[in-house]
C-alpha positions as CSV (number, residue, x, y, z in Angstrom):
1,M,27.8,29.2,-27.0
2,N,26.1,32.2,-25.4
3,L,23.5,32.0,-22.6
4,R,20.6,32.6,-24.9
5,R,21.5,29.7,-27.1
6,V,22.0,27.5,-24.0
7,L,18.5,28.4,-22.7
8,A,17.0,27.8,-26.2
9,V,18.6,24.3,-26.4
10,A,17.4,23.5,-22.8
11,A,13.9,24.6,-23.7
12,L,13.9,22.5,-26.8
13,A,15.1,19.5,-25.0
14,A,12.5,19.9,-22.3
15,T,9.8,20.3,-24.9
16,I,10.9,17.1,-26.7
17,L,11.0,15.2,-23.4
18,A,7.6,16.4,-22.4
19,T,6.1,15.6,-25.8
20,G,7.7,12.1,-25.7
21,A,6.4,11.5,-22.2
22,L,2.9,12.6,-23.2
23,A,3.0,10.3,-26.2
24,L,4.1,7.3,-24.2
25,D,1.4,8.1,-21.6
26,R,-1.2,7.9,-24.4
27,L,0.2,4.9,-26.1
28,F,0.7,2.9,-22.9
29,P,-1.9,3.9,-20.3
30,P,-1.9,2.2,-16.9
31,D,-3.9,-1.0,-16.8
32,L,-6.5,-0.6,-14.0
33,S,-8.3,-3.9,-14.8
34,R,-7.2,-5.6,-11.5
35,Y,-8.3,-2.5,-9.6
36,H,-11.7,-2.5,-11.2
37,A,-12.2,-6.3,-10.9
38,R,-13.6,-6.1,-7.4
39,S,-15.9,-8.2,-5.3
40,S,-19.6,-7.6,-5.8
41,E,-21.2,-6.4,-2.6
42,T,-24.7,-6.6,-1.1
43,V,-25.4,-3.8,1.4
44,D,-28.4,-2.9,3.6
45,A,-30.3,0.4,3.5
46,N,-27.7,2.1,5.6
47,G,-24.8,0.9,3.3
48,R,-23.6,-1.7,5.8
49,L,-22.0,-4.7,4.1
50,L,-24.2,-7.8,4.3
51,R,-22.5,-10.1,1.8
52,A,-19.7,-10.0,-0.8
53,F,-18.6,-12.4,-3.5
54,T,-15.2,-13.5,-4.8
55,T,-13.9,-12.1,-8.0
56,A,-13.4,-14.1,-11.2
57,D,-9.9,-14.9,-10.1
58,G,-11.1,-16.1,-6.6
59,K,-10.1,-13.1,-4.6
60,W,-11.9,-11.2,-1.8
61,R,-11.2,-7.7,-3.1
62,L,-13.3,-4.9,-1.8
63,K,-13.0,-1.3,-3.0
64,T,-11.3,0.7,-0.3
65,T,-10.9,4.5,-0.4
66,V,-9.1,6.9,1.9
67,D,-12.4,7.7,3.6
68,D,-13.0,4.0,4.4
69,V,-10.0,3.6,6.7
70,D,-9.0,5.1,10.0
71,P,-6.6,8.1,9.9
72,V,-4.4,6.2,12.3
73,Y,-3.9,3.5,9.6
74,L,-3.0,6.0,7.0
75,A,-0.5,7.7,9.2
76,L,1.2,4.4,10.1
77,L,1.2,3.3,6.5
78,K,3.0,6.5,5.4
79,A,5.4,6.3,8.3
80,Y,6.2,2.6,7.5
81,E,6.2,2.6,3.7
82,D,6.7,6.1,2.4
83,R,7.4,9.0,4.7
84,R,7.4,11.6,1.8
85,F,4.4,10.2,-0.1
86,D,2.6,13.6,0.1
87,D,5.6,15.4,-1.3
88,H,7.1,13.4,-4.1
89,W,5.8,12.7,-7.7
90,G,5.9,8.9,-7.5
91,I,9.6,8.4,-6.9
92,D,11.4,9.4,-3.7
93,P,14.9,10.6,-4.9
94,L,16.2,10.7,-1.3
95,A,15.2,7.1,-0.6
96,A,16.6,6.0,-3.9
97,A,19.9,7.7,-3.3
98,R,20.1,6.1,0.2
99,A,19.3,2.6,-1.1
100,A,21.8,3.0,-3.9
101,G,24.5,4.1,-1.5
102,Q,23.9,1.2,0.9
103,W,23.9,-1.2,-2.0
104,M,27.3,0.1,-3.3
105,A,28.8,0.2,0.2
106,R,27.7,-3.3,1.3
107,G,27.3,-5.1,-2.0
108,R,23.8,-6.1,-1.2
109,I,20.3,-4.6,-0.9
110,V,19.9,-3.2,2.6
111,S,16.8,-1.1,2.2
112,G,14.4,-0.5,-0.6
113,A,13.2,2.7,-2.2
114,S,9.8,1.7,-3.3
115,T,7.1,4.3,-2.7
116,I,3.4,3.7,-2.2
117,S,2.9,4.8,-5.8
118,M,5.5,2.3,-7.0
119,Q,3.8,-0.4,-5.0
120,A,0.4,0.5,-6.5
121,A,2.0,0.2,-10.0
122,R,3.4,-3.3,-9.0
123,L,0.0,-4.4,-7.7
124,L,-1.7,-3.3,-10.9
125,E,0.8,-5.1,-13.1
126,P,2.6,-7.9,-11.2
127,R,5.9,-8.8,-12.8
128,R,9.1,-10.8,-11.9
129,R,11.5,-8.9,-9.7
130,G,14.5,-7.3,-11.4
131,L,16.1,-4.0,-12.4
132,L,14.0,-3.7,-15.6
133,T,10.9,-4.4,-13.6
134,K,11.9,-1.7,-11.1
135,A,12.4,0.8,-13.9
136,I,9.0,0.0,-15.3
137,Q,7.4,0.4,-11.9
138,S,9.1,3.7,-11.5
139,A,7.8,5.0,-14.8
140,R,4.3,3.7,-14.0
141,A,4.5,5.4,-10.6
142,L,5.2,8.7,-12.3
143,Q,2.4,8.0,-14.7
144,L,-0.1,7.3,-11.9
145,E,0.9,10.4,-10.1
146,W,0.5,12.4,-13.4
147,R,-3.0,11.0,-14.1
148,Y,-4.5,10.7,-10.6
149,S,-4.6,12.4,-7.3
150,K,-2.8,11.2,-4.2
151,R,-6.1,9.9,-2.8
152,E,-6.7,7.9,-5.9
153,V,-3.3,6.4,-5.9
154,L,-3.8,5.4,-2.3
155,A,-7.1,3.9,-3.1
156,I,-5.4,1.5,-5.6
157,Y,-2.9,0.4,-2.9
158,L,-5.6,0.1,-0.2
159,T,-7.8,-2.1,-2.5
160,L,-5.0,-4.4,-3.9
161,A,-2.5,-4.8,-1.0
162,P,-2.0,-8.5,-0.4
163,M,-3.3,-9.6,3.0
164,G,-2.7,-13.3,3.0
165,G,-4.5,-16.1,1.2
166,N,-7.0,-14.8,-1.3
167,L,-7.6,-11.6,0.7
168,E,-6.7,-8.4,-1.0
169,G,-7.1,-4.9,0.3
170,V,-7.4,-3.3,3.7
171,R,-11.2,-3.5,3.9
172,A,-11.3,-7.2,3.1
173,A,-8.6,-8.0,5.6
174,S,-10.3,-5.9,8.3
175,F,-13.5,-7.8,7.9
176,A,-11.8,-11.2,7.7
177,Y,-9.5,-10.7,10.7
178,F,-11.3,-8.3,12.9
179,G,-15.0,-8.4,11.8
180,K,-15.3,-4.7,11.2
181,E,-14.8,-1.8,8.8
182,P,-11.3,-0.5,8.6
183,R,-12.4,3.0,9.9
184,Q,-13.0,1.3,13.3
185,L,-9.5,-0.2,13.6
186,S,-7.5,0.3,16.8
187,A,-4.0,1.5,16.5
188,A,-2.6,-2.1,17.1
189,E,-5.0,-3.6,14.5
190,A,-4.0,-0.8,12.0
191,A,-0.3,-1.6,12.7
192,L,-0.8,-5.2,11.9
193,L,-2.6,-4.5,8.6
194,V,0.2,-2.1,7.6
195,A,2.8,-4.9,8.2
196,I,1.0,-7.8,6.6
197,P,1.7,-6.9,2.9
198,Q,5.4,-7.1,3.5
199,S,5.1,-10.9,4.2
200,P,1.4,-11.8,3.7
201,E,1.5,-15.5,4.4
202,R,3.8,-15.3,7.4
203,R,2.1,-12.4,9.1
204,R,-1.5,-13.3,8.6
205,P,-3.0,-13.6,12.1
206,E,-4.0,-17.3,11.9
207,R,-0.4,-18.2,11.0
208,A,1.5,-15.8,13.1
209,G,2.2,-18.3,15.9
210,K,0.8,-20.7,18.4
211,S,-0.2,-17.9,20.7
212,V,-2.6,-16.5,18.1
213,Q,-4.1,-19.9,17.4
214,R,-4.6,-20.6,21.1
215,S,-6.0,-17.3,22.3
216,G,-6.9,-15.3,19.3
217,R,-4.6,-12.5,20.5
218,F,-1.8,-10.8,18.6
219,H,0.6,-8.0,19.5
220,S,1.5,-5.3,17.0
221,H,5.1,-5.2,18.0
222,Q,5.6,-8.8,16.8
223,T,5.4,-7.6,13.2
224,T,5.8,-3.9,13.0
225,P,9.3,-2.5,13.1
226,D,10.0,0.5,15.3
227,R,9.3,3.4,12.9
228,R,9.0,7.0,14.1
229,C,5.8,8.4,12.7
230,G,6.0,11.8,14.4
231,N,2.4,11.6,15.8
232,R,2.0,11.6,19.5
233,E,-1.5,10.3,19.3
234,I,-0.8,7.2,17.3
235,C,2.8,6.3,18.3
236,P,3.0,4.6,21.7
237,H,6.7,5.2,21.9
238,R,6.1,9.0,21.7
239,S,3.2,9.2,24.1
240,G,4.9,7.2,26.8
241,K,2.4,4.3,26.7
242,P,3.6,0.8,26.6
243,R,3.9,-0.8,23.1
244,G,2.4,-4.1,22.0
245,N,-1.3,-3.5,22.6
246,P,-3.1,-6.8,22.0
247,V,-5.1,-7.4,18.9
248,R,-8.3,-9.5,19.0
249,W,-8.4,-11.9,16.1
250,V,-11.9,-13.1,15.2
251,G,-10.9,-15.1,12.2
252,N,-13.4,-15.6,9.4
253,V,-16.4,-15.9,11.7
254,A,-17.6,-12.4,11.0
255,F,-16.5,-12.3,7.3
256,P,-19.8,-12.0,5.4
257,Y,-18.5,-13.3,2.2
258,R,-19.6,-16.0,-0.2
259,R,-17.8,-17.5,-3.1
260,A,-19.2,-16.5,-6.5
């Protein structure tokens, strides 16, 4: 088989794969119903939230975009969850290879390879854990990246991330726990909200420990692993400042929500 024939076969195979992928994308579009089923909001003339209402399924779920959150939060989120989010197409091959190697070497899962895009796919369509589910989430992540921009994929995660109880999304959690918009978060508060989705019920501030219940204070290092984010302004371990800045927890006092 000469080179020209090899190239022709490769081109034909690529065309068939692309056509099949496009067909599957049209036949099975991503289900964004959970993302669109958000809390109704009442705002004042300046756009400040006055009141919000639970969704039909009883969730506090406020739309949250990239512009709604502090850049510090976004930098910490990417450092903690998906370092190469801005570079991959939904799946991180390096992280997947690392996780597979660790699994084969130790016979158990040591670290995951889920990207923010894969987590967004999981939040849109919750399923039981398993290899098949992981494969579906990977395909959906590629589909989300194909259809939407990075900012739009981030918005799905920011709106649906589990934050404990019936709170979903960074903006809802920021109001519930700190009484303010997420663009006003301190670095320590941002670190806490990055960590909560990994274990929402255990890490929610009012259940984080007796010290929180007694004084309403929380330290970010109690929940956030030591991840190197590469930003001197937001990483205390790089700037030389002590870690564990206290977080003031205000509870639901400042949460202007009402059940629908």
